[in-house]
N, C-alpha and C positions, 0 to 999 in steps of 0.2 A: 858283364857283357853289355848291359843297357848303356852304361856310361861310355864305353868304348865305341859302340855303334853310333850313338847319338852325337858324339863329339867328333869322330873321325870319318864317318861315312855319310852317304846320301840316301841310305835306306829309310823307308817309311816305317811307321809304327806297325803296320800289318806285316811288313817284311820281317821286322824284329820278332813279332809273334811267331812267325814261321820258323825262325832260327831257334827260338826257345823250344818250340815243339820238337825240332830236330835234336837239340841237345838233350831233351828229356828222353829221347829214344836211342841215342847213339852209343850208349854203353853196350847195347846189343850188337852193333856193328863192330865195335872194338873187340869184344870177346870172341865173336865169330871169326874175325880177321887175325886174331892173335897180334894185334897191332895198335900202336898209339895213333890217336886222331887229333889233328889240330885244324881248327876252322879259321881260314884266312878270308878277310873281306877287303875289297879295294877301298882306298881312302877317297875322300871327297874330290880331290883333284886328279885321281886316277894314276898317280905316279908311284904309289906304294901300296903294300898290303899290311893290314894290322891283324894280329891273331886275337880273336875275341873269346875263344873257348878251347879247352884241351881235355882229352880223356885218355886214361891209361887202361890197358886190358887187365882183366882178372885171370885170364887164361894163359898168359905168357909174359916174358920179360919186357920191360919198358925200353923204349929207344931214347927217351928224353928223361934225364935225371933232373933237369931244371924245369921250372915253371915257364912256359912259353907265352902265357897270356899277357898281352900288352906289347909284345915285340913288333917291331916294324921291319919290313923287307922292301927294298926298292924294286919296282917293276923291272924285269929283265935279269935280275940276279937268279931267279928260279924259273927257268923257261917252262917247266911243267905246269906251274901255276898259271902262267900266261896262256899256255895252250888250252888248258881246261876251261879257263874263264872265257877266252875269246871264241873257242870252237864249240863249247858246251858238250865236250865228250870226256870220257875217262881216259887219262893219259898214263901209260905204264912204261914208256920208253925210258932209256937211260940206264947207266951203270949204278950199282949200289954206292951209297956214300959211306965214308968211314968216320965214325964219331967215337973218339977215345978208344981206338983199336977195335971198334965194334962195327961190322958191316950192316948197313941199314938199307932196305929196299923201300923206295918212295913211289907212291902212286898219287895221282890227283883226281879227285872226284868232284865234278861241278855240282853245286847245290842249286837246284832249279825250283822256282815257284812260278807256276803258270808259264808264261813265255820268257821269263827273265832268269838269268843266272845271277844269284845274289852273292855268291862267294864260292870258295873251293875248300874241300876237305883234303888235307894232306894225310895220307895213310902211311905210317912209318913202321915197317916190320923189322924187328931185330933178327938178323940171319945167323947169329952166333950159334944158336941151338938147332939149326935146321937139320932135319933128318927125314927119312922116308915116312910120310904121314900115315897115320892109322885111318881106319874107316871113319871113326868119329871126326878126326881132323879134316878129312876130305869133305865130309858132310858140312862141317862148319864153314870151310873155305868156299864151297859152292854156294851155300846160303848167303855168305857175306857178299859174294860176287853178284848174286841176284838183288840183294838189298842196295848195293852200290849203284847198279843200273837203274833201280827205281828212284833213288835219290837224284841221279843225273837226269831222269825223265820228269821229275817233279811229282811222282806218284807215291812217294814215301817221305816223311811219316804220314800216317793216317790222322786227319784232324779229329780231335776229341778222344784219341786213344793213346795218349802219352803214357809211358811206363814209369812214371815218377813215384808211384806208390811203393812204400817199403815192403809191402806184402806181395807185390807183383812178381811172378816167376822170372828168374834170370836164366841165362844160358847154362850155367853150371848146375842149376837145380834139376834140370831134365829137359831134353829136347827130342822131338819127334819130327821127322820129315815125311810129309805126305805127298802123293802125286795128285794129279788133277781130279781123280775120282775119289779122293779121300782114303786111299789105301796106304798103309804104312810102308815107306821105303827104308827107313832107318829109325831106330829108337836107341837112345843112349842108355848106359847101364843105370843111371839114376832114374830115367823115365821108366824103365822096366821095373825097378824096385818100387816106384810109386804105384804102378798098376798092380803089382803084386799085393800091395797094401789094400787095394780096392777089392782084391779077390781073384785077379786074373793071373794064373800061375804059368801059363805058356808064353811063348814068344809072341811079339806083336807084328812082326814083319809079314806083310801080305794080307793082314786083316783090315777091315774097314773100321777106322778108329771111332767114327761117330756111332755106329751100331754097337760096337763092343762096349763103348763107354755107357751108352744108354742101358744096356743089359746089366751092367754092374751097378748102376745108380739105384739107390733104394727108393727114390721118389718116382712115382709112375703117374701117367696122365698126360694132359695136353703139352706139358713141358718137354716130353720125350722128343718130339719132332724138332723143337728148337735146339735141344742138346745135341741131337744127331748132326744137325747142320753146323753148329758151332764147333764141335769136336772134329768135324770133317774139314774145318778151315775155310768155310765159305765166306766168312766176314771177320773183320778185325774186332773181336770181342773177348771178354774175359768172364769166366764163370767158375763156380765151385761145384765139385761133384762129390757127393757123400755116398759111400758104399757101405756094405755091411760091416766091414772091418777097418775102414779108413776113410780119409777125406783128402782130395787133391784139388789144387787150384790150376785151372787151365787158361792159357792165353793163346788165341789163334791169330796168326799173321799171314794173310794171303800173299803169295809171291807172284808178282806180275812184272817181271823184268822188261818185257817187250810189249806191255799193254794188255796181254792176255794171261789169264791165270794159268800157271803151269803146276801149281801145287801150293803147299802151305807149310809154314813152320808152326809147331805147337810147343810152346814152353809150358812146363808144368812143375809144380812144387808140391811135395808131400806136406800137408798142414795138419795131419792127424793129431799130433801132440799139441800143436798150437790151439786147435779147436777144443781139445779135451781140457786143457788148462783154462781156456776162456769159460767153458761150462762150469768148471770147478769154482772159478772166481765169481761167476754169476750166482751160483748156489750159495757161496760164502756170503756174498753181499746181501742176498735175500734173507739168509739166516740172521745176519747181524741186524738188518732192519726189523725183522720179526721180533728179535730180542728187545730192541729199543721200544717197539710197539707194546710188548707185554709188560716191560718195566713201567712204561707210562701208564698202562691200565692198572697195574698193581699200586702205583703211587697214588693214582686217583681214587682207588678203593680205600687206601689208608687215609687219604684226606677226607673222604666221605665219612669214614668211621670216626675220625677225630671231630668232624663237624657235628655228627650225631651226638657224640659224647658231650660236646660243648653245650648243646641245647638242653641236655638232661641235667646240667649243673645249675640251672636257674634257681632252684629252691635251696640247694646245698651250698651255694657260693654267693652270699649276700653282698660282698664287696667286689665281685666280678673278676678277681685276679686269676683264678683258675681258668675261667672261661676265656679271658684275654690271652693267657698262655697257650691254650689249645688253638685259638684262632691264629696266633702267630705261627704255631707249628703247621697249621693247615696251609698258610701262605708259603712257608719254607718248602714244604713237600710239593706244593703246586708249582713253584719256580723250577724245581728239578724236573718235574713232569713235563713242563713246556719244552725244555731242552731235548728230552728223550722223544717227545712227539715230533719235533723238527728233525732229529736224526733218523727217525723211522721213515722219513720221506726222502732222504738223500741217499746218493750212491756211495758217498765217502763219509768219513768221520769228521766232517766239517759242517758248520751251520752259518747262515746269514744272521748275524747276531742282532741287527737292527730290528728285525721282526720280533725277536725274543724280548728285547728291551722294551718295545712298545707294549707287548702283552703283559710284561711285569708291571709297567707303569699303570696299565688299566686295572690289573688285579689288585694292586696296593691302593689305588685310588678309591676302591670300594670302602676303605676305612672311613673316609670323610666325603661322602657323595655330595657334590654341589658346593662344597666349601673351598677345597684346595684343588687347583688344577695342575696337571702335570704335562710337561712337554719335553721333547727330545730335540737336540741339535747335533750337527755333525754326523759322522758315520763310523760305526764300529767295524763294519766289513765282515769278511769271512774269518771265522775263528775255529780252531781245533776243538774237538769235543772236550778234551781235558782242561781247556781254558774256559769254554762256554759254561760248563756246569757250575764250577765254583763262582764264576763271575755273575751268573744269574742269581745265585744265593746272596752274593755281596750286594748287588743292586736292590734285591728285595729287602734286605736288612736296613740299608741306608735310607731307602724311601720310606719304609715303615717307621724308622726312627724319626725321620724328618716330620712326618705327618702326625705322629703321636706326641712328640716332645717339642716340636717347633711351633705348634699352634694350639691355642685353647679351643674348647669345644664350640665357642661362638665366633671364632676368628676365621677370616678368609685369607687366601694367599696363593702362592704358586711354588712349585718345585720344578727345576729344570735339570735334565741330564744331558751333558755335552760330551761327545767323544771326538778325539783327534788322534790320528795315526801319524807317526814320524819315524825316521831312521837316524840313528846316531851310532857311529863307529861300526857300521855294518849290521847293527842289531835293530830290528823293527820293534817299536814300542807303541803301546796304546795308553793314551792319557784320558782319564775319565773324570769329569767333575759333576758332583751332585750338589746343587745350591738351592737353598730355600730363602724366602724373605720373611721368615718367622721371627720369634722372640730372641733367637740367638743362644749362645752357650752360657751356662751358669758361671758365675765368678770363680776363677781358679780351676776351671775344668781342664783335665789332662786326658786326652783321648787314648794315650798310650798306657795309662795306668787305671783310670777309672772308667766308668761306663757300664751299661747293662749287658745282658747276655748277647744281644744283637751285635754290639760293637766288639765284644770278645770274638764272636764268630767271624766278623769282618777282618779283624787283625790276623786271626789264625789262617784264614783262607788267602788273604792278599799276600802276607809276608811268608807264610809257610808253604802253601800249596802252589801259589802263582809266582812266587819269587819276586814280588813287586814291593812298592812302597805305598804307605797309607798316611795321609795327614788330614787333620780336622781342625779348622780354625774359623774365627768370625769372618763373615763375608765383608767386602769393602764398605757397603752401605748399611745393610741390615740382614740379619739372619745368619746362616751357617753355610760354610763351604767345605766340602769333603773332596779331596783329590786322590786319585789312584794313578800310579805309574807302573805299568805291567809289561814285561817282555812278551812279545808274540812273534809268530811267524809272519813273514811278509805276505800281504794280500796280493795274489797274482792277478786279480781282475782289474 
């Protein structure tokens, strides 16, 4: 619609905003009218009309099988469009048109904003299934007529109250027609069912909807007065009402076809099951986060016990091998605990891995404080928990291996971790490089066959659990470069 209006018409940006607001609301008019709606706007030179939007009804058969958006009609070919635009009134004169053996009644509704008519809505009703209307259909049609008059007068739609939300009640969800005093004139079967879920078993006709709704709501206090007014249709608002046995969503639309409020439409939707499932999901998410929190605490307890045991080995471990093994185990457990700590703070099973990588770098750097510096480049991004946990262990092992075997006790240097995301053949991948400027690999070293326990862990996690590839080779200038190529899910951020 933006392109059509800006390219073919003289309407301003504020006029376009008004048309957007109208289009966000006009499903309501289409459903109440049982009719297709096409919005026609005069072109810049005034010789033609261009259709910029179209809506089909959910309550009846369509009159247009084809998409009408972008069609052009010369001025004079459809006199009803001309009359509605020039005279600023709803035009209903004329005989039905026949389209593919289907009779269609056409009406033209001027779209007014302030003192100007911006365009015309052509309302097309399929007459093939016309029969004696029911009470519900009569209420729908009368409400549609009131809304059409408000559109022609420029008093509808209400600014800031567009019904674009997927959760907003629709005509078919439930409809109540109120008079000017807020008394129920008609309630559709779905509306009655929704109020039955709130705890009201009797009919609603003749009752004051605002007072009845406030009595059924479980919340009491200062909000009662506002709820009474809203449910009575005094202002275009939307709210949710929770009763003892159910929850409904209400949307009030005051009807002012001639400038004076004659009543209101109240659209309502039973959202009891939706809210129940949302509460269950919230409870489930809270439980999952609590589990991650407890796992993190338990892992930290294990790490503390291992650290305590390491200190007690001083006299029984003269060469320090047992103590070093326990210290390595402490760091491995700690890297897993970092992931669970992050997951305990998130609403889903994903983590921002850059923060985890930085914490792993800081944790491993404790091995050689002041001698070897670590830094990170690039961005890991958002990773699933099943990737983040093994990847944190892999980073821990690679960094620990670089610090322990790449530098002597009196040497200084640096280790850099670089991450790069890419997409190949529709598959997102994460490329990680760990490079140091240390002494390099021993002569004839084969990372796929030889290596310590840490490298065995890396191979198992990268190739077996992550489904990726792992290579270890001399760096171009000095030191060692390890590269990881891991399939991941696309980062949506």
